[in-house]
Backbone bond lengths (Angstrom), bond angles and torsions (degrees), N, CA, C in turn:
res aa  C-N    CA-C-N  psi(-1)  N-CA   C-N-CA  omega(-1)  CA-C   N-CA-C  phi
1 M - - - 1.439 - - 1.524 109.42 -
2 L 1.291 116.37 154.81 1.455 120.73 179.22 1.513 111.13 -91.53
3 L 1.303 116.15 159.66 1.456 121.21 178.87 1.518 110.14 -87.47
4 G 1.306 116.56 146.46 1.455 121.90 175.85 1.509 108.78 -149.93
5 T 1.302 117.20 174.69 1.457 119.52 177.97 1.514 109.57 -123.22
6 A 1.308 115.67 153.53 1.455 121.76 175.85 1.527 107.07 -95.81
7 S 1.313 117.16 118.79 1.463 121.18 -174.16 1.521 113.06 -65.06
8 W 1.341 118.55 -20.82 1.458 120.78 -178.05 1.517 112.07 -78.91
9 L 1.310 117.75 -9.45 1.460 119.31 -179.44 1.514 111.16 -74.69
10 D 1.305 115.30 149.68 1.450 122.13 177.92 1.524 110.00 -57.91
11 Q 1.313 116.81 129.62 1.452 121.80 -177.21 1.525 112.89 -65.29
12 K 1.321 119.40 -16.66 1.454 122.56 -179.77 1.525 112.03 -77.30
13 K 1.318 117.40 -14.21 1.455 120.31 -178.38 1.518 110.07 -74.04
14 S 1.323 115.75 153.91 1.457 120.97 178.86 1.524 109.80 -69.95
15 V 1.323 116.01 163.62 1.461 120.82 -179.78 1.521 110.23 -59.01
16 S 1.327 118.01 -40.03 1.467 120.30 -177.96 1.522 112.00 -64.37
17 E 1.320 118.25 -25.26 1.464 121.01 178.78 1.529 111.63 -84.83
18 K 1.326 118.19 -9.49 1.457 121.18 -179.32 1.530 112.49 -106.25
19 L 1.318 118.19 10.20 1.461 120.90 -178.92 1.514 110.63 -67.37
20 I 1.309 115.41 134.29 1.459 118.66 178.44 1.523 110.62 -107.15
21 S 1.305 118.33 -22.39 1.462 121.01 172.80 1.519 109.12 -150.79
22 I 1.317 114.92 146.71 1.457 120.94 -176.92 1.521 108.24 -153.88
23 R 1.292 117.24 151.18 1.460 121.17 177.28 1.524 108.86 -59.58
24 G 1.313 117.13 133.40 1.452 122.19 -176.27 1.516 113.97 -55.50
25 E 1.315 117.01 -38.54 1.459 119.21 -177.38 1.530 112.79 -71.38
26 L 1.330 117.82 -14.21 1.463 121.01 178.67 1.528 113.01 -88.13
27 I 1.325 117.93 -17.41 1.463 121.23 -175.21 1.535 113.16 -57.14
28 P 1.340 119.17 -48.07 1.475 118.14 -179.59 1.534 113.38 -64.94
29 Q 1.316 118.18 -18.84 1.462 121.86 -178.94 1.528 112.63 -83.80
30 K 1.324 118.21 -16.33 1.458 122.15 -176.92 1.527 109.98 -95.49
31 P 1.333 118.03 118.35 1.469 120.37 -178.32 1.529 113.83 -55.58
32 V 1.328 117.48 -35.19 1.465 120.45 -177.63 1.529 111.82 -64.27
33 F 1.333 118.19 -22.96 1.454 121.36 -177.63 1.520 114.13 -96.43
34 K 1.312 119.34 -15.02 1.469 121.06 -174.35 1.523 112.62 -57.77
35 R 1.329 118.47 -47.98 1.466 121.88 179.53 1.527 110.60 -67.80
36 K 1.317 116.79 -41.56 1.467 120.70 -179.33 1.524 111.18 -65.08
37 L 1.317 116.89 -33.09 1.454 121.12 -179.20 1.526 111.27 -63.12
38 K 1.327 117.18 -30.51 1.461 121.10 179.16 1.525 112.50 -82.07
39 N 1.341 118.20 -39.80 1.468 121.19 -168.87 1.516 116.38 -120.68
40 R 1.299 119.59 -7.13 1.469 120.35 -173.18 1.523 112.58 -128.52
41 R 1.332 115.92 44.21 1.460 119.75 178.93 1.522 110.10 -89.25
42 C 1.330 115.55 151.14 1.467 120.18 177.26 1.526 109.50 -154.06
43 V 1.316 115.46 172.04 1.457 122.76 175.13 1.527 106.57 -112.93
44 V 1.322 116.85 130.81 1.465 122.31 -177.18 1.523 109.10 -111.45
45 P 1.345 118.25 111.03 1.466 119.58 175.61 1.522 109.96 -75.01
46 A 1.328 116.13 143.99 1.469 120.01 -178.84 1.523 109.94 -152.05
47 D 1.325 115.33 157.17 1.465 119.98 173.34 1.523 110.47 -110.57
48 G 1.323 116.90 3.02 1.453 122.00 177.53 1.513 109.67 -179.93
49 L 1.310 115.78 172.23 1.451 120.36 175.42 1.520 109.04 -148.94
50 Y 1.316 115.06 160.34 1.454 121.65 -177.07 1.513 111.20 -111.84
51 F 1.310 114.78 141.14 1.450 122.86 166.48 1.516 105.99 -121.13
52 W 1.304 116.52 146.08 1.456 121.18 -175.81 1.522 110.19 -113.79
53 K 1.342 116.17 130.33 1.456 121.74 176.58 1.522 107.58 -100.58
54 K 1.335 115.90 118.28 1.464 119.80 179.32 1.524 109.31 -68.18
55 T 1.320 115.32 131.36 1.457 120.82 177.38 1.520 111.36 -114.86
56 G 1.294 116.83 -7.99 1.462 122.77 179.70 1.510 108.73 -169.29
57 K 1.323 114.86 -175.71 1.460 119.59 -178.23 1.534 111.88 -62.48
58 K 1.341 117.20 -38.51 1.466 121.15 -177.95 1.529 112.78 -123.71
59 S 1.304 118.05 19.44 1.460 119.46 -178.69 1.524 110.51 -133.51
60 A 1.331 115.22 149.78 1.457 121.89 -179.90 1.521 109.28 -153.25
61 I 1.328 115.66 155.22 1.464 122.34 178.50 1.528 107.77 -108.65
62 P 1.352 118.03 126.49 1.470 119.36 178.30 1.534 111.11 -81.38
63 Y 1.313 116.06 137.77 1.456 122.44 173.70 1.519 106.71 -120.77
64 R 1.334 116.50 123.31 1.466 121.04 -179.53 1.521 109.19 -98.52
65 F 1.326 116.35 130.95 1.451 122.87 178.67 1.518 109.26 -112.35
66 V 1.335 116.02 132.35 1.464 122.81 178.25 1.527 108.09 -139.13
67 F 1.332 116.38 160.95 1.452 120.49 171.50 1.528 108.13 -76.52
68 P 1.334 118.17 144.61 1.474 120.54 -178.35 1.525 113.48 -56.32
69 D 1.328 118.21 -33.34 1.467 120.53 -177.96 1.527 112.02 -93.96
70 T 1.313 117.62 16.12 1.478 125.27 179.57 1.533 113.07 57.17
71 T 1.310 116.26 30.87 1.460 121.75 177.59 1.523 110.72 -62.74
72 I 1.327 115.09 139.55 1.460 120.89 172.42 1.524 106.84 -80.69
73 F 1.324 117.20 137.80 1.456 121.34 177.23 1.519 108.49 -130.69
74 S 1.304 116.18 174.43 1.469 120.71 -177.81 1.517 110.70 -123.31
75 M 1.329 114.45 148.81 1.461 121.71 176.42 1.524 107.59 -127.76
76 A 1.310 115.82 152.40 1.460 120.40 174.03 1.518 108.30 -74.00
77 G 1.325 116.09 146.70 1.457 119.93 179.46 1.517 111.60 -145.72
78 L 1.312 115.54 162.89 1.464 123.51 171.89 1.510 105.65 -121.47
79 W 1.331 117.63 130.09 1.465 120.26 -175.80 1.512 110.52 -105.04
80 E 1.315 113.67 159.75 1.461 122.13 178.56 1.516 108.13 -147.15
81 E 1.323 117.58 144.23 1.461 121.07 175.32 1.515 108.35 -90.98
82 F 1.325 115.16 150.07 1.455 120.40 179.10 1.517 108.91 -139.00
83 E 1.305 116.61 134.06 1.454 122.27 175.75 1.532 107.77 -131.08
84 D 1.345 116.42 124.31 1.460 119.14 -179.96 1.524 110.61 -78.61
85 E 1.312 116.45 179.87 1.476 121.08 -177.28 1.522 112.99 -63.23
86 A 1.347 117.06 -23.57 1.458 121.61 178.69 1.529 112.29 -85.32
87 G 1.323 117.10 0.35 1.454 120.33 178.80 1.518 113.96 83.89
88 K 1.299 118.70 13.39 1.473 122.42 179.49 1.510 110.02 -93.72
């Protein structure tokens, strides 16, 4: 899987804390994920997923993958809570 960032995350956080997808085999190697791997696992239902093809230094083309019969499937996930400065 390719790496991406979640735009809702606080901009002060490091890149590793803003990852939205990562190759499964890399998760145990990243210190930021070790604690989450033990206590913050979840199942994410989806009807498709995106992979991004880099076309330049700052540009990419999204490719959406779905099952032909529009089947819902599940992916492993790690969750995190977020609270903005307004307490939301």
